C-alpha positions in Angstrom: 7.9 48.2 -15.4 8.7 49.1 -11.9 11.6 46.7 -10.9 11.8 47.6 -7.3 8.0 47.1 -6.8 8.2 43.7 -8.5 11.1 42.7 -6.2 9.2 43.8 -3.1 6.0 41.9 -4.1 7.9 38.7 -5.2 9.9 38.8 -1.9 6.8 39.2 0.1 4.9 36.4 -1.6 7.9 34.1 -1.5 8.3 34.7 2.3 4.6 33.9 2.8 4.9 30.7 0.7 7.9 29.6 2.6 6.3 30.2 5.9 3.1 28.3 4.8 5.2 25.4 3.6 7.1 25.2 6.9 3.9 25.3 8.8 2.4 22.4 6.8 4.4 19.6 8.4 2.7 16.8 6.4 3.5 18.2 3.0 7.1 19.0 4.1 7.5 15.5 5.4 6.3 13.9 2.2 8.5 16.2 0.1 11.6 15.2 2.0 10.9 11.8 3.2 9.5 10.3 0.0 12.8 10.6 -2.0 14.6 9.1 0.9 12.3 6.1 1.1 12.4 5.6 -2.6 16.3 5.7 -2.7 16.5 3.2 0.1 13.8 0.8 -1.3 15.1 0.8 -4.8 18.8 0.8 -3.7 18.7 -1.9 -1.0 15.4 -3.6 -1.3 15.3 -4.3 -5.0 17.8 -6.9 -6.2 17.4 -9.5 -8.9 20.7 -11.0 -8.0 20.8 -14.6 -6.6 23.1 -15.0 -3.7 23.6 -18.0 -1.3 20.6 -19.9 -2.7 20.3 -23.1 -0.7 20.6 -26.2 -2.9 20.1 -29.9 -1.8 22.9 -32.1 -3.2 21.8 -35.8 -3.2 24.9 -38.0 -3.4 23.4 -41.4 -4.2 26.8 -42.2 -5.6 29.4 -40.7 -3.1 32.4 -41.7 -5.0 35.3 -39.2 -5.3 34.6 -38.6 -9.0 31.0 -37.5 -8.1 32.2 -35.2 -5.6 34.8 -33.7 -7.9 32.2 -33.0 -10.5 30.2 -31.0 -8.0 33.1 -29.4 -6.2 32.4 -26.1 -7.9 29.2 -25.7 -5.9 31.4 -25.3 -2.8 32.6 -21.8 -2.0 30.3 -20.2 -4.5 28.8 -16.9 -3.4 25.6 -17.8 -5.3 24.8 -21.3 -4.0 24.8 -22.8 -0.6 24.9 -26.7 -1.0 23.2 -28.9 1.6 24.6 -32.4 1.2 22.6 -35.5 1.8 22.2 -39.1 0.5 18.4 -39.2 0.8 16.2 -38.0 -2.1 12.9 -38.1 -0.1 14.4 -35.8 2.5 15.6 -33.4 -0.2 12.1 -33.4 -1.7 10.6 -32.5 1.7 13.1 -29.6 1.9 12.0 -28.4 -1.4 8.3 -28.6 -0.6 8.9 -26.7 2.6 10.9 -24.2 0.6 14.0 -24.8 2.6 16.0 -25.3 -0.6 15.6 -23.7 -4.1 16.8 -26.8 -6.1 17.9 -30.5 -5.9 21.1 -31.7 -7.6 20.8 -35.4 -7.8 23.8 -37.7 -8.5 22.4 -41.3 -9.4 23.9 -44.5 -8.1 25.4 -45.4 -11.4 27.0 -42.1 -11.9 30.8 -43.3 -11.7 30.2 -46.2 -14.0 28.5 -44.0 -16.6 31.0 -41.3 -16.2 33.7 -43.7 -17.1 31.8 -44.4 -20.3 31.2 -40.8 -21.0 27.5 -40.9 -20.6 26.8 -39.7 -16.9 23.8 -37.7 -16.0 23.1 -35.4 -13.1 19.5 -34.4 -12.4 18.6 -30.8 -11.5 15.2 -30.3 -10.0 14.2 -26.6 -9.7 11.6 -24.8 -7.6 9.7 -23.0 -10.3 7.6 -20.8 -7.8 10.2 -18.1 -8.4 11.1 -18.5 -12.2 13.9 -15.9 -12.0 15.7 -17.6 -9.2 15.2 -21.1 -10.8 16.8 -19.8 -14.0 19.7 -18.3 -12.1 20.3 -21.5 -10.1 20.1 -23.5 -13.3 22.9 -21.3 -14.9 25.1 -21.5 -11.7 24.9 -25.4 -11.5 25.6 -25.7 -15.2 28.5 -23.3 -14.7 29.9 -25.4 -11.9 29.8 -28.5 -14.1 31.4 -26.6 -16.9 34.1 -25.4 -14.7 34.9 -29.1 -13.8 35.0 -30.0 -17.4 37.4 -27.1 -18.3 39.7 -28.2 -15.5 39.5 -31.8 -16.7 40.3 -30.6 -20.3 43.2 -28.5 -19.1 44.8 -31.5 -17.2 44.4 -33.8 -20.2 45.3 -31.2 -22.8 42.1 -32.0 -24.7 39.2 -29.9 -25.9 36.8 -28.5 -23.2 33.4 -30.1 -23.5 30.7 -31.3 -21.1 33.2 -33.9 -19.7 30.7 -36.7 -20.4 28.1 -35.3 -17.9 24.6 -34.3 -19.0 22.6 -31.9 -16.8 18.9 -33.1 -17.0 16.6 -30.4 -15.8 13.1 -30.8 -14.2 11.0 -27.9 -13.0 8.6 -28.4 -10.0 5.5 -26.2 -9.4 5.9 -24.2 -12.6 6.4 -26.7 -15.3 5.5 -24.1 -17.9 8.4 -21.9 -16.7 6.0 -18.9 -17.0 6.5 -15.7 -15.2 2.8 -15.1 -14.9 2.5 -18.1 -12.8 4.9 -16.3 -10.3 3.5 -12.8 -10.6 -0.3 -13.3 -10.7 -0.8 -14.8 -7.3 1.2 -11.9 -5.9 -1.2 -9.4 -7.5 -3.8 -10.7 -5.0 -1.6 -9.2 -2.3 -1.4 -5.8 -4.0 -5.1 -5.7 -4.6 -6.0 -6.6 -1.0 -3.4 -4.0 0.2 -4.9 -1.3 -2.1 -8.5 -2.0 -1.1 -7.5 -2.3 2.6 -4.8 0.1 3.7 -5.0 2.7 1.0 -8.7 3.2 0.9 -9.6 2.8 4.5 -6.8 5.2 5.5 -9.1 8.0 4.4 -12.2 6.9 6.4 -11.7 8.2 10.0 -9.6 11.2 8.7 -12.4 12.2 6.4 -14.9 12.1 9.2 -12.5 14.2 11.4 -12.3 16.8 8.8 -16.0 17.0 8.2 -16.8 16.9 12.0 -19.1 13.9 11.8 -16.9 11.8 14.1 -17.5 14.1 17.1 -21.2 13.5 16.9 -20.7 9.8 17.3 -19.0 10.3 20.5 -22.0 11.7 22.3 -24.0 8.5 21.3 -23.9 5.1 23.0 -21.8 3.8 20.1 -18.5 2.2 21.3 -15.2 2.4 19.6 -15.1 -1.3 18.7 -18.5 -1.0 17.0 -17.2 1.9 14.9 -14.1 -0.2 13.9 -16.5 -3.1 12.9 -18.7 -0.9 10.9 -15.8 0.7 9.1 -14.3 -2.8 8.2 -17.4 -4.6 7.1 -18.3 -2.8 3.9 -14.8 -3.0 2.7 -14.6 -6.8 3.4 -17.5 -7.2 0.9 -15.6 -5.0 -1.6 -12.5 -7.0 -1.0 -14.4 -10.2 -1.4 -15.6 -9.2 -4.8 -12.2 -8.1 -5.8 -10.6 -11.4 -4.6 -13.2 -13.3 -6.8 -12.2 -11.2 -9.8 -8.5 -12.0 -9.1 -9.1 -15.7 -8.8 -11.2 -15.8 -12.0 -8.5 -13.9 -13.9 -5.8 -16.2 -12.6 -7.7 -19.3 -13.6 -9.3 -18.3 -17.0 -7.2 -15.5 -18.3 -3.6 -16.4 -17.1 -4.2 -20.2 -16.6 -2.4 -20.2 -13.3 -3.0 -23.6 -11.6 -4.6 -23.6 -8.2 -3.1 -26.7 -6.5 -4.1 -25.7 -3.0 -7.6 -25.7 -1.5 -9.8 -22.9 -2.8 -11.3 -22.4 0.6 -7.9 -22.1 2.2 -6.9 -19.5 -0.5 -10.1 -17.6 0.2 -9.7 -17.7 4.0 -6.1 -16.6 4.0 -6.8 -13.8 1.6 -9.7 -12.5 3.7 -7.5 -12.7 6.8 -4.9 -10.7 5.1 -7.6 -8.2 3.9 -8.8 -7.7 7.5 -5.2 -7.0 8.6 -4.9 -4.4 5.8 -8.2 -2.8 6.6 -7.3 -2.4 10.2 -3.9 -1.0 9.4 -5.6 1.7 7.1 -7.9 2.6 9.9 -5.0 2.9 12.4 -3.2 5.3 9.9 -6.5 7.3 9.4 -7.1 7.6 13.2 -3.6 8.7 13.9 -3.2 11.3 11.2 -6.7 12.7 11.1 -6.0 14.3 7.7 -6.9 12.7 4.4 -3.9 14.0 2.4 -1.4 12.9 5.2 -3.2 9.6 5.6 -3.0 8.7 1.9 0.7 9.5 1.7 1.5 7.5 4.8 -0.6 4.6 3.6 1.3 4.7 0.3 4.7 4.8 2.1 4.2 2.3 4.8 1.8 -0.2 3.2 1.5 -0.3 -0.5 5.0 0.4 -1.5 6.6 -2.1 1.0 4.0 -4.7 -0.1 5.3 -4.1 -3.7 9.0 -3.9 -2.9 9.8 -5.8 0.2 7.3 -8.7 0.4 8.8 -11.1 -2.1 6.3 -10.3 -4.8 9.0 -9.4 -7.3 12.1 -11.3 -6.2 13.4 -13.7 -3.6 14.1 -12.0 -0.3 17.1 -14.2 0.4 19.0 -12.0 -2.0 18.6 -8.7 -0.2 20.7 -7.4 2.8 20.0 -8.9 6.2 18.7 -5.7 7.6 16.1 -5.3 4.8 15.2 -9.0 5.2 14.6 -8.4 8.9 12.4 -5.3 8.1 10.5 -7.3 5.5 9.6 -9.9 8.1 7.8 -7.2 10.0 5.3 -6.6 7.1 2.1 -8.6 7.0 2.3 -8.8 3.3 5.6 -10.8 3.4 3.8 -13.6 5.2 0.9 -13.5 2.9 3.0 -13.4 -0.4 4.8 -16.6 0.4 1.8 -18.4 1.6 -0.5 -17.5 -1.4 2.2 -18.4 -4.0 2.6 -21.8 -2.3 -1.0 -22.4 -2.2 -1.4 -21.6 -5.9 1.6 -23.5 -7.2 2.7 -26.1 -4.7 -0.5 -27.0 -2.9 -1.6 -27.0 0.8 1.6 -26.8 2.9 -0.2 -26.8 6.2 2.9 -26.1 8.2 3.4 -22.8 6.3 -0.4 -22.0 6.3 -0.7 -22.4 10.0 2.5 -20.4 10.7 1.6 -17.4 8.6 -2.1 -17.4 9.5 -1.1 -17.3 13.2 1.1 -14.3 12.5 -1.6 -12.5 10.5 -4.2 -13.3 13.2 -1.8 -11.6 15.7 -1.4 -8.5 13.6 -5.3 -8.3 13.4 -5.7 -8.5 17.2 -2.8 -5.9 17.8 -4.3 -3.6 15.2 -7.8 -3.9 16.6 -6.7 -2.8 19.9 -4.6 0.0 18.4 -7.5 1.4 16.3 -9.8 1.3 19.5 -7.2 3.4 21.4 -6.9 6.0 18.6 -10.7 6.5 18.9 -10.7 6.4 22.7 -8.1 9.2 22.9 -10.7 11.5 21.2 -13.1 11.0 24.1 -10.8 12.8 26.6 
């Protein structure tokens, strides 16, 4: 074997491949940026810890003994108590998702505590079963800390201190994780059908040269946009139907909100996802690059940063702010509320307005990507 010849051929081929790699900016960007994005997403965006969860504390008995029992809630890095004496107000906070739980101290708490038979009611928001379980543990731990301190002062054995924590679960009485996850799957399916598939449409026509032929016809950019979106709206409607049937009959997830509201909001989000995919396709004009960009900026953020898996209150402020820029974030919270809690019209109107704004902005953006090709 001629070693010097092998070295020359190998060096020449290696130089060619390196130059080709450096010329292919899209491949190089994916190879270098994808690990960075994954590290940041999983490192900062993925957190199952519960921190500063807002909890309404209803003191129907505002005696010193009642406050002493729940003193452990104050100063906790895991819970943020919001004190009130009005149970209906706390229930309203729960329905509007301003608090994750309600700790209720009944009017006869002090009298029953003296008899060793006191009860504290804990009402949990079961829309997020993981957070509900964590809050349950933290509240029970706060009462256990008070009981231990009481035992230390009296020199007796630590027990519940005569206080029983009575738990009740709202919106997910079965405490099933599928009730929490299945509505979020609608978001992933709509994102996949929308942004990921349509990101290839305009790029494919650029590569095949068919888009240039459209520019010499009277067809307008808006008409191109509408014809690209329409078929995938039909596909998305079929997939949405499959999701709803599976949620109802396979996973037995309740649909407490209006079916028509669920369908309308889902189709509105699908429209946003389709337009976003077309915008990516029009900007990149390359199928491979478009698919990678769609994966990085639509599907993965919808999976990791939308609240699909965990409560966004537990992530850093910067990540939380970024998540609020994602259309998927506004759809996830709304669809889970519609499935498990019912028609919260305040949240529906707010999130639908945001999604409609995204649809309008993206429609203009897609038209401009097509107009630029006419120069």
